[in-house]
C-alpha positions in Angstrom: 13.1 -30.5 0.8 15.4 -33.0 2.6 17.7 -32.1 5.4 21.4 -32.8 5.1 23.8 -33.3 8.0 24.0 -29.5 8.2 20.3 -29.2 8.7 20.1 -26.7 5.7 17.6 -28.1 3.2 18.4 -26.8 -0.3 16.2 -28.8 -2.6 13.1 -31.0 -2.7 13.6 -34.4 -1.3 13.8 -36.1 -4.7 16.3 -33.5 -6.0 18.4 -33.8 -2.9 18.6 -37.6 -3.1 19.5 -37.4 -6.8 22.3 -34.8 -6.1 23.6 -36.9 -3.2 23.6 -40.0 -5.4 25.4 -38.3 -8.2 28.0 -37.0 -5.7 28.6 -40.5 -4.4 28.9 -42.0 -7.9 31.3 -39.3 -8.9 33.4 -39.9 -5.8 33.5 -43.6 -6.5 34.3 -43.2 -10.2 37.1 -40.8 -9.7 38.7 -42.6 -6.8 40.6 -45.0 -9.0 42.2 -42.2 -11.0 43.7 -40.4 -8.0 44.5 -43.2 -5.5 44.7 -46.9 -4.9 41.6 -49.0 -4.8 41.3 -48.8 -1.0 41.2 -45.0 -1.0 38.5 -42.4 -1.6 38.6 -39.6 -4.1 39.8 -37.1 -1.6 43.1 -39.0 -1.1 42.3 -40.6 2.2 42.6 -44.3 3.1 39.8 -46.3 4.7 41.2 -45.3 8.2 40.8 -41.6 7.4 44.5 -40.8 6.9 45.6 -38.9 3.7 47.5 -40.7 0.9 50.7 -38.9 0.2 50.5 -39.1 -3.6 46.9 -37.9 -3.9 46.4 -34.6 -5.9 43.7 -33.6 -3.4 46.2 -33.4 -0.6 48.2 -30.7 -2.4 45.2 -28.6 -3.6 45.2 -25.4 -1.6 42.1 -24.3 0.4 41.6 -21.0 -1.6 41.2 -23.1 -4.7 38.7 -25.3 -3.0 36.8 -22.3 -1.9 36.9 -20.8 -5.4 35.4 -24.0 -6.7 32.7 -24.2 -4.0 31.7 -20.6 -4.8 30.8 -21.8 -8.4 28.4 -24.4 -7.0 24.9 -24.0 -5.5 24.6 -24.2 -1.7 23.0 -27.6 -1.7 25.9 -29.0 -3.9 28.4 -27.7 -1.4 26.6 -29.4 1.4 26.5 -32.7 -0.5 30.2 -32.3 -1.3 30.8 -31.8 2.4 29.6 -35.3 3.1 32.4 -36.9 1.1 35.2 -36.6 3.6 36.4 -34.7 6.7 38.4 -32.1 4.8 35.6 -31.3 2.4 33.2 -31.1 5.3 35.4 -28.6 7.1 35.8 -26.5 4.0 32.1 -26.6 3.3 31.5 -24.8 6.6 33.8 -22.0 5.7 31.9 -18.8 6.7 33.4 -16.8 3.8 31.5 -19.1 1.4 28.3 -18.8 3.3 28.5 -15.0 3.5 28.7 -15.0 -0.3 25.8 -17.4 -0.7 23.7 -15.5 1.9 24.2 -12.1 0.3 23.7 -13.4 -3.2 20.6 -15.5 -2.7 18.8 -13.2 -0.3 20.1 -10.0 -2.1 21.4 -8.5 1.1 23.3 -5.3 0.9 27.1 -6.1 1.3 27.5 -3.2 3.7 25.2 -4.9 6.2 27.3 -6.9 8.7 26.4 -10.1 10.3 23.8 -9.7 12.9 25.4 -9.4 16.3 24.8 -12.5 18.3 24.3 -14.7 15.3 26.4 -17.8 15.2 27.6 -17.5 11.7 26.6 -16.6 8.1 25.9 -20.3 7.6 23.5 -20.3 10.6 21.8 -17.2 9.2 21.4 -18.9 5.8 19.9 -21.9 7.6 17.5 -19.6 9.6 16.2 -17.9 6.4 15.8 -21.3 4.7 14.4 -23.4 7.5 12.8 -21.0 10.0 10.8 -18.5 7.9 7.0 -19.2 7.9 6.6 -20.5 4.4 4.5 -23.7 4.3 0.7 -23.3 4.3 -0.5 -25.8 6.9 -4.2 -24.8 7.4 -6.9 -22.9 5.6 -9.8 -22.0 7.9 -13.0 -21.1 6.2 -15.5 -20.8 9.0 -16.1 -17.1 8.6 -18.8 -16.3 6.0 -17.6 -12.8 5.1 -14.4 -10.7 4.8 -11.9 -11.4 7.6 -10.7 -8.1 8.8 -8.3 -8.8 11.7 -6.3 -11.4 13.6 -4.5 -11.1 16.9 -2.6 -13.6 19.1 -2.7 -14.1 22.9 0.6 -13.3 24.6 1.2 -17.0 25.5 0.8 -17.9 21.8 -1.8 -20.6 22.5 -4.8 -18.8 21.0 -5.6 -16.3 18.3 -8.8 -14.3 17.6 -10.3 -13.3 14.2 -12.9 -10.6 13.4 -15.1 -10.5 10.3 -17.8 -8.7 8.6 -20.1 -11.7 9.3 -20.4 -10.2 12.8 -18.6 -13.1 14.6 -15.5 -13.1 16.7 -13.8 -16.5 16.8 -11.1 -17.6 19.2 -8.9 -20.5 17.9 -6.5 -22.9 19.4 -3.1 -22.2 17.6 -1.8 -25.8 17.9 -1.9 -27.9 14.8 -4.5 -28.8 13.6 -6.2 -25.5 14.4 -9.6 -25.8 16.1 -12.2 -23.4 17.3 -12.1 -22.6 21.0 -15.0 -20.1 21.3 -17.1 -17.8 19.2 -19.7 -15.1 19.6 -22.2 -13.6 17.2 -22.0 -9.8 17.9 -25.0 -9.2 15.7 -27.0 -10.1 18.8 -25.8 -6.8 20.2 -26.8 -4.8 17.1 -23.3 -4.8 15.7 -22.8 -4.6 12.0 -19.4 -6.4 12.1 -16.3 -7.0 14.3 -13.1 -5.2 13.2 -10.4 -5.6 15.9 -9.4 -7.7 18.9 -6.7 -7.7 21.5 -5.9 -10.0 24.4 -5.0 -8.4 27.8 -1.5 -9.1 29.2 -2.6 -12.1 31.3 -4.6 -13.6 28.4 -7.7 -13.7 30.6 -9.8 -11.1 28.7 -10.4 -10.4 25.1 -11.2 -6.9 23.8 -13.3 -6.9 20.7 -14.1 -3.7 18.7 -16.9 -3.3 16.2 -19.2 -1.1 14.2 -22.8 -0.5 15.2 -25.8 -0.9 12.9 -27.3 2.5 12.1 -27.7 5.1 9.4 -25.3 4.9 6.4 -23.5 7.9 7.8 -23.0 6.6 11.3 -19.5 6.4 12.8 -20.5 4.9 16.1 -18.9 1.8 17.4 -18.6 -0.3 20.5 -16.0 -2.2 22.5 -16.9 -5.5 24.2 -14.8 -7.4 26.7 -15.0 -11.2 27.0 -13.6 -13.6 29.5 -11.3 -16.1 27.9 -10.8 -18.5 30.8 -13.6 -20.6 32.3 -16.0 -19.8 29.5 -16.4 -17.2 26.8 -18.6 -14.7 28.6 -19.5 -11.1 27.9 -18.0 -9.0 30.7 -18.7 -5.3 29.7 -19.5 -3.0 26.8 -18.4 0.6 26.2 -19.2 3.0 23.4 -16.4 4.0 21.0 -16.7 6.8 18.4 -15.5 6.9 15.8 -15.2 3.2 15.4 -11.7 3.3 13.9 -10.2 4.4 17.2 -10.4 0.6 17.7 -9.6 0.7 21.4 -6.7 -0.8 23.3 -5.7 -2.3 26.7 -4.1 0.3 29.0 -3.4 -2.2 31.7 -4.5 -5.8 32.5 -7.9 -4.6 33.8 -8.4 -1.2 32.1 -9.0 -0.3 28.5 -9.1 2.9 26.5 -12.1 4.0 24.3 -12.9 7.2 22.5 -15.6 9.7 21.9 -16.0 12.6 19.4 -17.7 15.9 20.0 -18.3 18.6 17.4 -17.4 22.2 18.5 -17.7 24.2 15.2 -17.3 23.7 11.5 -14.4 21.3 10.9 -13.4 21.6 14.5 -14.0 18.9 17.2 -12.6 17.3 20.3 -11.6 13.7 20.8 -12.0 12.4 24.4 -10.2 9.3 25.4 -11.8 7.4 28.3 -10.1 4.9 30.7 -12.6 2.1 31.4 -12.7 -0.7 33.9 -13.0 -4.1 32.3 -15.1 -5.2 35.3 -18.1 -2.9 35.5 -20.2 -4.9 37.9 -19.8 -2.7 41.0 -21.4 -2.9 44.4 -22.2 0.8 44.7 -23.6 3.3 42.3 -20.9 5.7 43.6 -18.1 3.5 42.3 -16.8 4.9 39.0 -16.3 2.6 36.0 -14.6 5.1 33.7 -12.7 8.3 33.9 -11.7 10.9 31.3 -8.1 10.5 30.5 -7.4 13.1 27.7 -9.2 15.6 25.6 -7.6 16.6 22.4 -8.3 19.4 19.9 -9.1 18.5 16.3 -9.0 20.8 13.4 -9.5 20.5 9.6 -12.0 17.7 9.9 -9.7 15.0 11.4 -9.8 13.0 14.6 -7.8 10.6 16.8 -7.7 7.1 15.4 -6.0 3.7 15.9 -4.9 4.3 19.4 -2.3 2.0 21.0 -0.2 2.0 24.2 3.6 1.3 24.4 5.4 0.5 27.6 8.5 2.7 27.6 10.6 2.1 30.8 13.4 4.4 29.4 11.2 7.5 29.7 12.2 10.0 32.4 11.5 13.7 33.1 15.0 14.7 32.3 15.1 12.9 28.9 11.7 14.1 27.9 12.8 17.7 27.5 15.5 16.7 25.0 13.1 14.8 22.8 10.7 17.6 22.4 13.1 20.0 20.6 12.7 18.6 17.1 10.9 20.4 14.3 8.3 17.6 14.2 7.2 18.5 17.7 4.1 20.7 17.6 3.7 23.2 20.3 0.0 23.2 20.0 -2.1 20.1 20.4 -4.2 21.1 17.4 -2.5 18.5 15.4 -5.4 16.1 15.8 -8.6 16.5 14.0 -11.9 15.0 13.5 -14.2 15.0 10.5 -17.3 17.0 10.7 -19.1 14.8 8.3 -19.9 11.2 8.4 -19.1 8.5 5.9 -21.3 8.2 2.9 -23.0 5.1 1.6 -20.9 2.8 -0.5 -22.0 -0.7 -1.0 -22.8 -1.4 2.6 -20.6 -4.1 4.2 -19.6 -5.4 0.8 -17.0 -2.6 0.8 -13.5 -4.2 0.8 -11.5 -4.4 4.0 -11.9 -2.4 7.1 -12.9 1.1 6.0 -11.9 4.3 7.8 -14.8 6.1 9.5 -14.5 9.3 7.4 -14.5 8.6 3.8 -16.5 10.3 1.0 -16.8 13.7 2.6 -18.9 15.8 0.2 -16.3 15.9 -2.5 -17.1 17.3 -5.9 -17.3 14.8 -8.7 -14.2 16.3 -10.4 -12.2 16.8 -7.2 -9.9 14.0 -8.0 -9.2 15.3 -11.5 -8.5 18.8 -10.0 -6.1 17.4 -7.5 -4.3 15.4 -10.2 -4.1 18.5 -12.4 -2.8 20.5 -9.4 0.0 17.9 -8.9 0.9 17.9 -12.6 1.1 21.7 -12.5 3.6 21.4 -9.7 5.6 19.0 -11.8 4.6 15.8 -10.0 2.7 12.9 -11.2 0.4 11.8 -8.4 0.5 8.2 -9.5 4.2 8.1 -10.1 6.2 6.1 -7.6 9.5 7.4 -6.3 12.6 5.7 -7.5 13.2 2.6 -5.5 16.8 2.6 -4.2 17.3 -1.0 -4.9 18.1 -3.3 -7.8 15.2 -5.6 -8.6 15.9 -9.3 -9.1 16.1 -10.4 -12.6 12.9 -12.2 -13.6 11.0 -11.1 -10.5 10.4 -7.6 -11.8 7.6 -5.8 -9.9 6.9 -8.9 -7.9 9.9 -8.3 -5.7 9.2 -6.1 -2.7 11.7 -3.4 -1.7 13.9 -3.9 1.4 13.5 -1.9 4.5 16.4 0.7 4.6 17.6 1.2 8.1 20.0 3.7 9.7 23.1 2.2 11.2 22.0 3.2 14.7 18.9 1.0 14.3 20.9 -2.2 13.6 23.0 -1.6 16.7 20.2 -0.8 19.0 17.9 -3.5 17.6 20.5 -6.2 18.4 20.7 -5.2 22.0 17.0 -5.2 22.5 16.4 -8.4 20.4 18.7 -10.6 22.4 16.9 -9.6 25.6 13.6 -11.0 24.2 12.6 -14.6 23.9 12.2 -16.5 20.6 11.4 -19.8 22.3 8.6 -22.0 21.1 5.4 -22.5 23.0 5.9 -23.7 26.5 3.9 -26.6 27.8 3.2 -25.1 31.2 -0.3 -24.4 32.3 -1.9 -20.9 31.7 -1.0 -18.6 34.5 -4.4 -17.2 34.2 -5.9 -20.5 35.4 -4.5 -19.9 38.8 -6.0 -16.5 39.6 -7.2 -13.4 37.8 -5.6 -10.1 38.6 -7.3 -7.9 41.1 -10.4 -6.1 39.7 -9.6 -2.9 41.5 -7.3 -0.1 40.8 -4.1 -2.0 41.8 -2.9 -2.4 38.2 -2.9 1.3 37.8 -0.4 1.9 40.6 3.3 1.9 39.9 2.8 1.9 36.2 5.7 1.7 33.8 5.9 4.9 31.8 3.9 4.6 28.6 3.3 6.4 25.3 -0.2 6.8 24.0 0.3 6.5 20.2 -2.4 7.4 17.6 -2.8 8.5 14.1 -4.3 12.0 13.4 -3.7 15.0 11.1 -3.6 18.8 10.9 -4.0 19.5 7.2 -6.9 17.2 6.1 -9.3 14.7 7.5 -7.2 11.7 6.4 -4.7 10.6 9.1 -1.2 11.6 8.1 0.5 12.2 11.4 1.6 10.0 14.3 0.9 11.5 17.7 2.6 10.7 21.0 1.5 11.5 24.5 3.6 10.5 27.4 1.9 8.8 30.3 3.6 8.5 33.7 0.7 8.2 36.1 -3.0 7.8 36.1 -5.5 9.0 38.7 -8.6 6.9 38.6 -11.3 8.2 41.0 -12.2 5.7 43.7 -15.6 7.3 44.4 -18.0 9.4 42.5 -19.3 12.7 43.9 -23.0 11.9 44.3 -23.9 15.5 43.5 -27.4 17.0 44.2 -30.3 14.7 45.1 -33.1 14.0 42.7 -35.3 16.6 44.5 -32.6 19.3 44.2 -32.0 18.5 40.5 -35.7 18.8 39.7 -35.9 22.2 41.5 -32.8 23.4 39.7 -34.3 22.4 36.4 -37.5 24.2 37.1 -35.6 27.4 38.0 -33.6 27.2 34.8 -36.8 26.9 32.7 -38.3 29.9 34.4 -35.2 31.9 33.8 -35.2 31.0 30.2 -38.8 32.2 29.8 -37.9 35.5 31.5 -34.8 36.1 29.4 -36.6 35.3 26.2 -38.7 38.4 26.8 -35.7 40.7 27.5 -33.5 42.6 25.1 -29.8 41.8 24.9 -29.0 45.1 26.7 -31.4 44.2 29.5 -29.8 40.8 29.8 -26.3 42.4 30.0 -27.4 44.8 32.7 -28.9 41.9 34.7 -25.5 40.1 34.7 -23.8 43.4 35.8 -26.2 43.8 38.7 -25.4 40.3 39.8 -21.6 40.8 39.4 -21.4 38.1 36.8 -19.9 38.0 33.3 -22.3 37.2 30.5 -21.6 33.8 28.9 -19.6 34.1 25.8 -19.3 31.2 23.3 -15.6 30.4 22.7 -14.2 30.9 19.3 -13.4 27.2 18.8 -11.7 27.9 15.4 -9.0 29.9 17.2 -6.9 27.2 19.0 -4.7 29.7 20.9 -7.8 31.1 22.5 -9.1 27.7 23.7 -5.8 25.8 24.1 -6.2 25.7 27.9 -9.3 23.5 27.6 -7.4 20.7 25.9 -4.4 18.4 26.6 -1.2 18.9 24.7 0.3 16.4 22.3 3.9 15.8 23.2 5.1 14.9 19.7 3.8 14.8 16.1 5.5 13.1 13.2 4.1 13.9 9.8 4.5 11.0 7.3 3.2 13.1 4.3 0.7 10.4 3.4 -2.4 8.4 4.4 -1.6 6.2 7.4 -3.3 2.8 7.1 -1.7 0.6 9.8 0.6 0.5 12.7 2.4 -2.2 14.7 4.8 -2.3 17.7 7.9 -4.5 18.0 7.6 -7.1 20.8 9.8 -4.9 23.1 7.8 -1.8 22.3 10.9 0.0 21.2 10.0 0.4 17.5 6.8 1.5 15.8 6.3 0.3 12.2 3.8 2.3 10.2 2.0 1.5 6.8 1.5 4.7 4.8 0.4 5.5 1.3 2.4 8.7 0.4 1.1 11.9 -1.2 2.9 13.5 -4.2 5.9 15.5 -3.3 5.4 19.2 -2.6 1.6 18.8 -2.9 -0.5 21.7 -1.6 -3.7 21.0 0.3 -6.1 23.8 -0.2 -9.3 22.1 1.1 -9.1 19.8 4.1 -12.1 17.8 2.7 -10.1 17.3 -0.6 -6.9 15.4 0.4 -4.2 14.7 -2.2 -4.3 11.6 -4.3 -2.4 8.8 -2.6 0.1 6.4 -4.2 -0.9 2.8 -5.1 2.1 1.5 -3.2 2.5 1.3 0.6 5.6 2.6 2.4 6.8 1.3 5.7 8.3 3.8 8.2 10.2 2.7 11.3 10.1 5.0 14.3 12.4 4.6 17.4 10.2 5.3 20.4 13.3 6.1 22.5 14.3 9.1 20.3 10.9 9.6 18.5 12.8 9.7 15.2 12.5 7.8 12.0 15.2 5.2 11.8 14.1 3.2 8.8 11.8 3.2 5.7 10.8 1.1 2.8 9.5 2.7 -0.3 6.9 1.4 -2.7 6.8 -2.3 -2.0 3.4 -3.9 -1.3 0.4 -2.5 -3.1 -2.9 -0.7 -2.3 -5.3 0.6 -4.9 -8.3 2.2 -3.2 -8.5 6.0 -3.3 -8.4 8.3 -0.3 -12.2 8.3 0.0 -12.4 4.5 0.3 -9.1 3.7 1.9 -9.1 1.1 4.6 -6.7 -0.4 7.2 -3.9 -2.8 6.2 -2.7 -4.2 9.5 1.0 -5.2 9.9 2.8 -7.2 12.7 6.3 -7.3 14.0 8.0 -10.2 15.8 11.6 -10.6 17.0 12.9 -11.7 13.6 10.4 -10.6 11.0 8.0 -7.9 9.8 4.8 -8.8 7.9 2.0 -6.8 6.3 -1.1 -7.4 4.3 -1.7 -5.7 0.9 -4.4 -5.1 -1.7 -2.6 -7.1 -4.4 -4.0 -10.3 -2.9 -0.7 -11.1 -1.1 0.9 -10.6 2.3 4.6 -9.9 2.5 7.4 -10.7 5.0 10.7 -9.0 5.6 13.6 -9.9 7.8 13.8 -7.2 10.5 17.6 -6.9 10.7 18.7 -7.3 7.1 15.5 -5.6 5.8 15.2 -7.9 2.8 11.8 -9.2 1.6 11.7 -13.0 2.0 8.3 -14.1 0.9 4.8 -13.3 -0.2 1.7 -15.2 0.8 -1.0 -15.7 -1.8 -4.8 -15.1 -1.2 -7.7 -14.6 -3.6 -8.5 -11.1 -2.4 -7.2 -8.2 -0.3 -5.1 -9.4 2.7 -6.3 -7.2 5.6 -4.3 -8.4 8.5 -1.3 -10.6 9.6 -0.1 -11.8 13.0 2.9 -13.7 14.2 2.7 -16.2 17.1 4.5 -14.2 19.8 6.0 -17.3 21.2 6.9 -18.9 17.9 8.2 -16.7 15.1 7.9 -19.6 12.7 4.1 -19.3 12.7 2.2 -16.6 10.8 -1.6 -16.1 10.3 -3.0 -14.1 7.3 -6.6 -13.0 6.9 -8.3 -11.8 3.7 -11.4 -10.5 2.0 -11.6 -14.0 0.4 -13.2 -15.1 3.7 -10.2 -17.3 4.5 -7.7 -17.5 7.3 -4.4 -19.1 6.3 -1.8 -20.4 8.7 1.9 -20.6 7.6 4.6 -22.5 9.4 8.3 -22.9 8.7 9.7 -25.7 6.8 11.3 -27.0 10.0 8.1 -27.0 11.9 6.1 -28.5 9.1 8.5 -31.4 8.9 8.4 -32.0 12.6 4.6 -32.0 12.4 4.6 -34.4 9.4 2.9 -31.9 7.2 3.6 -32.1 3.4 5.5 -29.0 2.3 4.1 -28.7 -1.2 1.9 -25.7 -0.4 4.3 -22.8 -0.1 4.5 -19.1 -0.3 6.6 -17.5 -3.0 10.2 -17.0 -2.0 12.3 -14.0 -3.0 15.6 -15.7 -3.7 18.0 -15.6 -6.6 18.5 -18.8 -8.5 15.0 -20.0 -7.4 11.9 -20.4 -9.6 8.8 -19.2 -7.8 6.4 -21.9 -9.0 2.8 -21.3 -8.1 1.8 -23.9 -5.4 -0.8 -26.5 -6.2 -4.3 -25.6 -5.2 -5.5 -27.6 -2.1 -8.9 -29.3 -2.3 -11.8 -28.0 -0.3 -13.1 -30.2 2.5 -16.9 -30.1 2.9 -16.7 -29.3 6.7 -15.1 -25.9 6.0 -11.4 -26.4 6.7 -8.7 -27.5 4.3 -6.0 -29.8 5.7 -2.9 -31.0 4.0 -2.2 -34.2 5.9 
């Protein structure tokens, strides 16, 4: 594609040159018919003044605009190079509003984004500045690539894979390996998730342990990123699909799961120091943060932390009044059974920790019959409230439908954030690391702890929110009894057990009465009301009526985007170990964290095919301008955040597990897949500046465009494909 003087490329370079040449020829051939030999076709003389007897002088502007609307956008730009008047008319925003809405299929009721220069500028942005050109294909991983994450400064990204490696890459073109580590040395089965801390000095890596086929145990490791890639600490994490997250620059969250009774468990979230090399054995390295009650075989999963400066004690009471708010914290659950064997690590994607839970062979058929009896086809998709493009059919992804309040609030928050390209300054982290003490836990910005959970079945179908205003991390551990005292106490307990074993229950009860003590009673863990005081309360639960498979925060932490595979309408769950059948399409829900209400949704767009028992995570990512998500149909998809329309899909040879935008450059997107490949996509504008051929492109969703499959790049023997 060649740039015109408007910087809006509309055709390939050869097509543009031909169009421009035809326009010039037409101008020259018609000039003699309308004016003297020293004038152009527009009725102007060589000095730029209009000729009085030229028909072009008397043609009204509305007629010009009507003619321009019959042309394609690139033809209007070419016509605008003929003369000053045509150039001025070719910039008319009424024309570009029509082109913008028609080509990108934008709902006419959606106004121009506040702060945008013009419809013409928006047309140029969605043409020039959307990640569309495949500039690198990285094939250094030898197994399915499950996750990708960027550093906050945009200069690095990390990938995790079932080959057991975590690799840190330099994001500048051409992409190169910065560091790598084989986690199989630490008895890891594979790496599944990574996240840089705020200062980009540390990298959190989450993985799955080797063990029995039913094991759900995982581990979190922290590496230094500056001055060498060195292992800093390790903490346990169970179940492994809690993933873990940074709470502050030097503290991270991990989880643990404890069974209390049949289908009932508790999830404990631990606050851990990233630096666990302490001078004294009395200095704590972790502290229990929350303990949640789980029922019906579910558990806390996929935790994340959002900074929410708008939170206050006065506003909190108003937000808890909705029906979605659950008075009891029993909304979370944890499965009482472990995952079954299913193909080992050949299983596609990043599987949930609780699949295949002792279901009968015909359970799926029973569930389908149950849905049919209720008048619902479990595999039938809801009507998509959108007109599909002619010729695209099911290939076109639905738009994100927003409430009007979202568009207004989004604009205010968007223009406070930065969309600048990478800066050339040195890393702040090179100067000095943050204090390794508790300083970064003081004067914390109010936060939300966000996680997926459930209350009806073991599959996660609810989003939980817990407000965090302050954290008390102990500075010193109570040393407790000495070793001598602990040994003596243990011996007395053993003697007491021997004596009590010889006594009847009535004699034991009398002994407690004589000692003025109450006999120990095992709590009824299945009765939440009786044990609620032992657990922390969840502030808000939002039920999405489907299997949650991915979450992503907007850069300002104002909006939460959630991937969910919906259940059939009005389905009834009779057995928590037998969840409803889930749709083969993925919905996206948008939740405003200021009001904790859903402000947007997208129905039945990108695809997923695995059943409930084998469902795995499909990670999505959000930047200032766009939303992107992986899918099981061998593509990733990208939507414009404000207009909601789907702009492109990115091809792979297998399931796309994860996507990530460069936080400092919205024009760079990375996709990872089960095909072992990492693909880097840059915008047309960036590709041209870097001198990269633009022949390898994603499929665009635009009217009047043919989505031709891009030519297949050739494989280089050293493991990376380059297109220069």
